[in-house]
C-alpha positions in Angstrom: 0.0 0.0 0.0 1.4 3.4 -0.9 2.2 6.1 1.6 -0.7 8.4 2.2 1.5 11.5 2.8 2.2 11.6 -1.0 -1.3 11.1 -2.2 -2.6 14.7 -1.7 -1.6 18.0 -3.1 -2.1 19.7 0.2 1.3 19.8 1.8 0.6 22.3 4.5 -1.6 20.2 6.8 -1.3 21.0 10.4 0.0 18.4 12.9 -3.4 18.4 14.6 -5.1 17.7 11.2 -3.0 14.7 10.6 -3.4 13.5 14.1 -7.2 13.6 13.6 -6.8 11.5 10.4 -4.9 8.9 12.3 -8.0 8.6 14.6 -10.5 8.5 11.7 -11.5 4.9 11.0 -12.7 5.6 7.4 -9.5 7.5 6.4 -7.0 5.3 8.1 -6.8 1.5 7.8 -4.9 1.3 11.1 -7.5 3.5 12.9 -10.4 1.3 12.1 -8.9 -1.4 14.3 -8.7 1.1 17.3 -11.4 3.7 17.0 -15.2 3.8 16.8 -17.4 6.2 14.9 -21.0 7.4 15.2 -23.3 8.6 12.4 -26.0 11.0 13.4 -29.1 10.6 11.2 -30.2 14.2 11.2 -30.5 14.7 7.5 -33.6 13.0 6.0 -34.1 15.2 2.9 -32.3 14.5 -0.4 -32.0 16.6 -3.5 -31.2 14.0 -6.1 -32.8 10.7 -7.1 -30.2 7.9 -7.5 -31.3 4.7 -9.3 -29.4 2.6 -6.7 -31.2 4.2 -3.8 -34.4 3.2 -2.0 -35.7 6.1 0.0 -37.5 3.7 2.5 -34.9 4.2 5.2 -36.7 3.0 8.3 -35.4 -0.6 8.1 -33.7 -2.3 11.1 -32.4 -5.3 9.2 -30.4 -3.7 6.3 -26.9 -2.5 6.4 -26.3 0.0 3.6 -26.0 3.8 3.1 -29.3 5.7 3.5 -30.8 3.3 6.0 -31.6 4.3 9.6 -34.0 3.1 12.3 -34.7 6.7 13.4 -34.3 10.3 12.3 -32.9 12.6 15.0 -33.2 16.3 15.7 -30.0 18.2 16.5 -31.0 18.2 20.2 -31.8 14.5 20.4 -28.6 13.8 18.4 -26.5 15.6 21.0 -28.3 13.7 23.8 -27.7 10.4 22.1 -24.1 11.2 21.5 -23.6 11.8 25.2 -24.9 8.3 26.0 -22.9 6.6 23.2 -19.7 8.4 24.2 -19.9 7.3 27.7 -20.4 3.7 26.7 -17.9 3.7 23.9 -14.8 5.5 25.2 -12.8 5.0 21.9 -15.4 7.0 19.9 -13.3 9.4 17.9 -15.5 10.5 15.0 -19.0 11.9 14.6 -20.3 11.9 11.0 -23.4 12.9 9.2 -24.2 10.6 6.3 -28.0 10.9 5.8 -30.3 9.2 5.5 -30.6 11.9 2.8 -27.9 14.4 2.0 -26.0 16.3 4.7 -26.0 19.6 2.8 -29.7 19.4 1.7 -30.3 19.5 5.5 -27.6 22.0 6.3 -29.3 23.7 9.3 -29.7 20.4 11.1 -26.3 19.2 10.1 -24.6 22.4 11.3 -26.5 22.7 14.5 -25.9 19.0 15.5 -22.1 19.5 14.9 -22.0 22.8 16.8 -23.8 21.4 19.8 -21.4 18.5 20.2 -18.4 20.6 19.3 -19.1 23.0 22.2 -18.7 20.3 24.9 -16.4 17.9 22.9 -13.9 20.1 20.9 -11.5 17.1 20.6 -14.1 15.1 18.6 -13.5 14.7 14.9 -16.4 15.7 12.6 -17.0 14.7 9.1 -19.9 14.6 6.6 -20.9 12.8 3.4 -22.7 14.5 0.5 -23.6 14.0 -3.1 -21.9 17.3 -3.8 -24.8 19.2 -5.4 -24.7 22.0 -2.9 -21.0 22.0 -2.2 -20.2 25.3 -3.9 -22.8 26.9 -1.7 -21.8 25.4 1.6 -18.1 24.7 1.2 -17.0 28.0 2.8 -19.2 27.2 5.8 -17.8 23.7 6.1 -14.3 25.1 6.3 -15.4 27.8 8.8 -17.1 25.1 11.0 -13.7 23.3 11.2 -14.8 20.1 9.4 -11.6 18.5 8.1 -13.0 15.4 6.4 -15.7 15.4 3.7 -16.8 12.5 1.5 -18.3 13.3 -1.9 -20.0 10.6 -4.0 -19.0 11.2 -7.6 -19.8 8.3 -9.9 -19.0 9.6 -13.4 -17.5 12.5 -15.4 -19.9 12.0 -18.2 -23.4 13.6 -18.0 -24.7 10.9 -20.4 -23.7 8.2 -17.9 -25.0 10.4 -15.1 -28.4 10.4 -16.7 -28.5 6.6 -16.4 -27.6 6.8 -12.7 -29.7 9.8 -11.6 -33.4 10.2 -12.4 -33.5 13.9 -11.5 -31.8 16.7 -9.6 -33.6 19.4 -7.5 -31.5 22.5 -7.6 -32.3 26.1 -6.7 -36.1 25.4 -6.8 -36.1 23.6 -10.1 -36.2 20.0 -11.1 -33.7 18.9 -13.8 -33.7 15.5 -15.5 -31.4 13.6 -17.9 -28.0 15.0 -18.9 -29.0 18.5 -17.8 -29.5 17.5 -14.2 -26.4 15.2 -14.3 -24.3 18.0 -15.7 -25.3 20.4 -13.0 -24.5 17.8 -10.4 -21.1 17.1 -11.9 -20.1 20.7 -12.2 -20.9 21.4 -8.6 -19.1 18.3 -7.5 -15.9 19.3 -9.3 -16.0 22.9 -8.1 -16.7 21.8 -4.5 -14.1 19.1 -4.3 -11.4 21.4 -5.6 -12.4 24.3 -3.2 -12.4 22.0 -0.1 -9.1 20.4 -1.1 -7.4 23.7 -1.6 -8.7 24.8 1.8 -7.0 21.9 3.5 -10.0 19.6 3.9 -9.3 15.9 3.2 -11.8 14.9 0.6 -12.7 11.2 0.1 -14.4 10.6 -3.2 -16.8 7.6 -3.1 -17.6 5.8 -6.4 -20.4 3.2 -6.8 -19.2 0.6 -9.3 -22.1 -0.3 -11.5 -21.4 -3.0 -14.1 -21.9 -2.0 -17.7 -22.9 1.5 -16.7 -20.0 3.4 -15.1 -17.3 0.7 -14.4 -15.2 1.5 -17.5 -15.2 5.2 -16.5 -13.9 4.7 -12.9 -10.2 5.1 -13.6 -10.9 8.5 -15.2 -12.9 9.6 -12.2 -10.0 8.6 -9.9 -7.5 10.5 -12.0 -9.8 13.6 -11.9 -10.2 13.3 -8.1 -6.4 13.3 -7.8 -6.2 16.3 -10.0 -8.7 18.2 -7.9 -6.7 17.4 -4.8 -8.7 14.6 -3.2 -7.1 12.6 -0.5 -8.4 9.2 -1.5 -11.1 7.4 -3.4 -13.4 4.6 -2.2 -14.7 2.4 -5.0 -17.8 0.6 -3.6 -19.8 -2.3 -4.9 -23.3 -1.8 -6.1 -25.8 -3.0 -3.5 -29.0 -3.8 -5.6 -31.5 -2.4 -3.1 -35.0 -3.9 -3.2 -37.4 -1.3 -4.6 -34.8 0.7 -6.4 -34.5 1.1 -10.2 -31.2 -0.9 -10.1 -32.7 -3.7 -7.9 -32.3 -6.3 -10.6 -28.8 -5.3 -11.7 -25.9 -7.7 -10.8 -24.0 -6.9 -7.7 -20.3 -6.0 -8.2 -18.1 -9.0 -7.4 -15.3 -8.8 -4.9 -12.9 -9.9 -7.6 -14.0 -7.1 -10.0 -13.9 -4.6 -7.2 -10.4 -5.4 -6.1 -9.1 -5.5 -9.6 -10.5 -2.0 -10.1 -9.0 -0.8 -6.8 -5.6 -2.3 -7.7 -5.7 -0.5 -11.1 -6.6 2.8 -9.6 -4.2 2.6 -6.6 -1.5 3.7 -9.1 -3.1 7.1 -9.2 -4.6 7.6 -5.8 -4.8 5.9 -2.4 -7.8 3.5 -2.3 -9.9 2.8 0.8 -10.3 -1.0 1.0 -12.0 -1.5 4.4 -15.3 0.4 3.7 -18.4 -1.3 5.2 -21.0 0.9 3.4 -22.4 1.9 6.7 -25.9 2.8 7.7 -26.8 6.4 8.4 -27.1 5.6 12.1 -24.0 3.4 12.4 -22.4 3.2 15.8 -19.2 1.5 16.9 -16.2 0.0 15.1 -16.5 -0.5 11.4 -16.3 -4.2 11.9 -18.9 -4.3 14.7 -21.9 -2.0 14.2 -23.8 -1.4 17.5 -26.5 0.9 16.2 -29.4 -1.3 17.3 -28.0 -1.4 20.8 -28.7 2.4 21.0 -32.1 2.4 19.3 -34.6 2.7 22.1 -35.6 6.3 21.8 -33.3 9.0 23.2 -35.3 9.6 26.4 -35.2 5.9 27.2 -31.4 5.7 26.5 -30.8 8.6 28.8 -32.9 7.0 31.6 -31.0 3.7 31.2 -27.7 5.5 31.3 -28.6 7.4 34.5 -29.8 4.2 36.2 -26.6 2.4 35.4 -24.6 5.4 36.7 -26.5 5.6 40.0 
């Protein structure tokens, strides 16, 4: 595996920034053996329609992005964090990854992070987004002190994007086909470059979809490197029941690893991704989200009774 310190164009990272990355289980292979993360499902709304996504997100038995057993307010998210942090001392990262898009719910996303940050300034914060609103909120992301952002960018070709996304809601209008995909792509490219140049470590997620975008993935990785991304995460398609792509073949581990090996030449590849739920809690290899799904009030009462 190649050295991470040579995989980004940002050479002026602070010592504290790199120390945070060493404690981020998604950005460091070593960290995922030592540290836990918590996703706060405070972002239910989404502004694009992906053909691999099923917006029925209240499922307790599925483990994939966009799924959660509950949606939290910023206040209840803070309360739940307090309980989880006490029970999982090695919790190092709080992330917002849905179940919709973090930036399409920016007020909730921002408030949840600010609330936890006030009492836990040492906590690492990150968020995931489709990138549609990145040019609008990137400066605020930087100002808020978020140093790790994941952007899902599946293609550089609007024609391919039209096969992956049904429509895009942007600035009060609905765009379909190549027009919508083109707007999304332009904003992704602009936002990734801005964040990278501001010292944010950007991870670009790519869903590998056989016979749709798989042949284009090396070009996406090369572009991500050019924009200053820290790493890419090529993920297998999960054919979600009820989605447009429900009947497509899942990406095989062999195909996935071959693509990662090919792209590793250009940019560091994440190989330990678990495609986590939007309410994931614990180590990447041991999700404990259901342990903490009992309603926030109930969790607080349980925590107090144990402490007494």
